[in-house]
C-alpha positions, 0 to 999 in steps of 0.5 A: 196609129201603130200598135206594138204589143210586147210579151215575154217578160218575167222573173228569172234566176241569174243564168236563166233565159227569157224571150221577148216578143214585139208584134207590130200592127203593121209593117213598113218600118225600117228599124226595130229596136229593144231598149231598157230602163232600170230604176233610176237610170236612163233608157238605153238601147239593147239591140237593133235590127234593120228589117231589110238586110237584117243588119244588127247592133248590140250593146256591149253589155249584152253581146254574146248573150242576147239575140235579136231576130225577126219574123217577116210574116208576123211583123214580129221582132224577138229578143232572146236573152240568155245567161241573164244577170241581175243587172239586166233587170229593167223594163224592156221596150220595143221601138220602131224607127225611133218613133213608136214605143211599146208599153214595156215589159218587166224583166227581173233577174234574181241573184 
């Protein structure tokens, strides 16, 4: 069984920053991703990184503002979120290999 432990969500004003973390209970995954789901909306991908080679994908809505990164030694993936907007408000979920999900962490951006 894989466990993904997320942290770092919270309440921030527009223009602020937050850093999300996702620690996996084991390695041997090829792709880590961050998704988000706002009230009344479908879950959408935010960013994704391949563990080997580090190729990265960003949704257009977050390009230039969010940065996904990884720490191999800690089996942890991060999402640095800068210049946050109210429309970034959502529950953010960590995902590995399209299969395993974290519990979600709430991000609320006030205007």
